[in-house]
N, C-alpha and C positions, 0 to 999 in steps of 0.2 A: 943289586937285588939277588937274592938267593934263588937259583933256578936249577931244576933237574928234569930230565926226560924220563918218563916211566910208562910202562904198560899197565893200565888199570883194568880190573875185571868188570864184567857187567854186574851192576848192583840192582838187586830187587829192593825197592824202597816203599816205605809207608810215608805219606806226605799230607800236609795241610796247605791249602792254596789261599793266597790273598790276591785279589784283583784290585788294582789301583796304582797310584804313583809309587815308585820305589823310594825307600828312605826309612825314616824312623819307625814307621808302622810295621816294617818287616820284623822288628823285634817281637811284636805282639803275636804274630803267627808262629814265630820260632818258640816262644814261651808256651803257646798252646800245644805244639808238638812235643816239647820236652815234658810237659805235664802229663800228656797221654803216655809217653814212653816210660816215665817214672811209675805211673800207675800199673803199667803192664810189665814191669821188671826188665825193660830194655835199655834204660839209661844207666850206663855204667862206664867204667874206664875203657872198655873195649869198643864201645859204641862209636859208629861213624855217623856224624851229623853233617848234612849238606844244606846249603842255601843255593837255590837255582833260580836266577832271573830268567824267565822263559822268553822275554821279548826285548827287542832293542828299542829303547825310548826315543831314539832318533827317527824311528820308522813307525812305531806304534804309539798312539796317543796315550799319555800317562794314565788316564782312567781305565784303559784296557790292558795295561801291563800286568802280567801274571808272575807271581813269586811263590815258589814252593819251598817250604821248610820240610826237610826229609830226614829220615833215619834209615840206615841200611838194615834190612831184616833177612833172616834165613829163608830159604826156599819153602820150608814147611811151616813157617809161622802163619797162623790164621789171624787176619786183621778183623777189626770190628767196623761199625759204620761211623766212627768218629773221624777216621782217616781214610784217605784214598790209597790205592796201590798202583805202583808203576814200575818202570825199569829204566835205568840209566845205562846207556850203552858203554861198554868198555872200549879199550884201544889205547893208542899212544897219546899221552898228554904231557904238556909242559906244565910243571908244577912250581909255582912261585910261593915261597914262604914270605908272608908279609905281616907286619904289625897289625893287629885287629882293631884298627880305627877307621872311621869313614875317610879321613884324609889320606891315610897310607894306602888303603884299598883303591881309592880314586887315582892316586898318583901312580900306582902299579898299573891300573887299567889304561891310563894315559900312555904308558910306554910299552906294555906287553906286546902289542900287535906289531909295532915297528921293530922291536927287538927280535921277534920270531921271524919276521920276513928277512931281516938282515942275516939271520942264522941259517936261512935256506928252508924255512918251513912255511906251509900255508895253514890257515885255520880251517879245521874240519867243520862240518855242518852240525856236529853234536853240540849239546849245551855246554856252556862255560859254567863252572860252579865254584862255590867256596866250600871247603871241607874243614871240619873241626873234629877234635877228639871228644868223646863223651865225657861228661862230668868235668869239662874243661872251662867252666865259666870263669875260672881265674887265669886261664891260658891267654897270654897276650898276643898269640900269633894264630894265623889260619893259613891254609893253602888255597891259592887261586889255581884252579885246574882248567887248562885251556886245551881242547882237543886239537891235535896237529896231524899233519901228514907232510911228507917231503914235497917240495915244489916239483911240479911236473914240467 
């Protein structure tokens, strides 16, 4: 698995949230976000698109799991009432480049945590997220970004 450690900035985000089981329906909320971003001139090659599962389905019932489809926006961008606004905290992240298929992402998620523990890291309490390049619908890869800190 292709991995690197990087310090990411704090991102100001515009997002659309779906509540319910994770899976194929996440695509619908991502398409809604992309459509909004295109209408507002935000969806281009420089855009950073994020998918953030906010809950652990092993702890939270599937019907209450939250998924946010996000785009990074500048500090001065004025959003409208179609999207919500938030912030994704920066810091040190392990970044795994994986093939963008459900199978490969699941396989990565099955090994990431033990890999990081074996390398001397702990998972930080910030959200884990998927990161995509804008207009990369044809891009076969995404980054899984896992917040980390050294073991204490």
